[in-house]
N, C-alpha and C positions, 0 to 999 in steps of 0.2 A: 353514441357508444353503448348506452344502455340497451337499445334495441338490438344492436349487433350481438352483444354478449349475453342476451337474455337466456338462451338455452345452452350456454357454455359453462363448463366447469373451470374453476381456477384454483390455484394453490399458491400461497405466498411462502416463498423460501426465506426463512428467518436468517438474517446476517447481522453481525455486530459492527461492521465497518464497511466503508466504500469499496476497498479492493475486493473483499469477499463477495460483495453483491455483484460487482462487475465480472468477476471470475465465474460466478454462478450463471449469470446471464449468457456469457460467452460459451458455456458448456451445454446450453440448450440444443437439443437435436430435434428438428421438426419431423423427422421420420420415426421418432420414438413416441410412445404413449405417455400420458400424464404421470403415471406412477413411476415409470422408468426415469423420466426426466426429473421428477421430484427427487427421487433417490440420488441420481447422479449430481444434480445441482446442489443438494444439501452436502454431499460428500466433498465436492470441490470447494464449497464455501468453508467447510470445517478445516480442510487441509491448507487453505491459502494463508500464508503468513503475511503480515501487514506491517507497515511502518509509516510514520508521519513525522515530519520535521516542522517545527514552528519556533517562534521566539517567545521567551518567558515575558509575561507582562508585569511581573513583580518578583521580588526576592522571595526565596523559599528554601527551607531545609528539608530534604527528603532522604530516604534510605540510600538513594544512589549518590547523594552528595548535596553540596550547597549550590543553589541556582541563583544567579544574579539577573535582575531585570535586563532584558536585551540579549541574553545568551540564547543560543540555539539548544533546543531540547529534542531528543529523539524518543518517540513513543511507539510502543507496540502493544496491542491489546489493551490500550488505555493506561499503560504503565510507563513512567519515565525510565528509560534505560541508558540514555546518553546525554551528556552535557558538554557543550563546546562553545567557544567564542567564534567558531567558523562554521558556516553552513555546509561546506564541502566535507570537512572533517566529521561533523555530526552525522551526516548522511552515510559516509563510508563506515564509520564506527558502528552505526545502528545496523546496517546491512551485515557487516561482519559478525555482529553479535547474534543475529537471528537466522542467518542463512546457513545452509550446509552444502556440502559438495554434491548431494543427491538431487538438489533442485535444478531446474533447467532454464527458468526464465525469471528475470526481474523486470517488472513493468513499472515505470515511473510516470506519474501524472504531475507535470510541472505547474506550479502556481503562477499567478500573474506577476509576481515579483522575482521569479527564478531568472537567473542570468544565463544566457546561452553558453558563455565560456565555462561557467560552473558545471553546466550539464555535461559538456565534453570532458572536463576534468574528472567528474564522477565516473563517467563511462570508462575512461582510460585506467583510472586507479582500480576500479572494481574488476576490470579484465585481468589485472595482475593477480588478484586474489582468487578470482573465479574464472579461469580461462575458458572453460567449457560452457559457461552460462551465457545465454542470449540476454542482452541488456537493451531494453526498448525505452524510448522517451516519447511521451505524448503530451501535447499541450492540454492541461486540465483547466487552467485559468482560475483556479480557486484562490480566494483571498486567504491570508494568514498562514497558509501552509505552502512554503516554496516547493516541498516534495511530499507526495503521498505515493506509496509504492506497494506492490504485491510481489511475493516470491512464491513461485510454484515449481 
């Protein structure tokens, strides 16, 4: 790889979460130059909203409320925004909290412990709230996070 890339320029697009990184990569245009791609990829990464659903590993008191070990928490930009004892409810509540009607696509990356029936329930419920939005589910296989998603 070093020999192949020896005379090539590269730029690293800084991102703060997995969904922003994926969105940036998907916006790459092989017909554009490096500066145009750099600009476009950075803009897409900045605009991508993100969410993560995981389970609390301990009890905690935060601004958003009391969290009990085992409850599902919804995070966006590293901040806990939702607490629920149900993974579907936590996911729906987090999407509703951060999405707006101007966005077009929600892309979910389902974790290794995500249940297919829950995936379908989430899609159906979100369609009621966001009828014009495309909702995609992809197997991510990640541990600890049943759902990671981007909103664009």
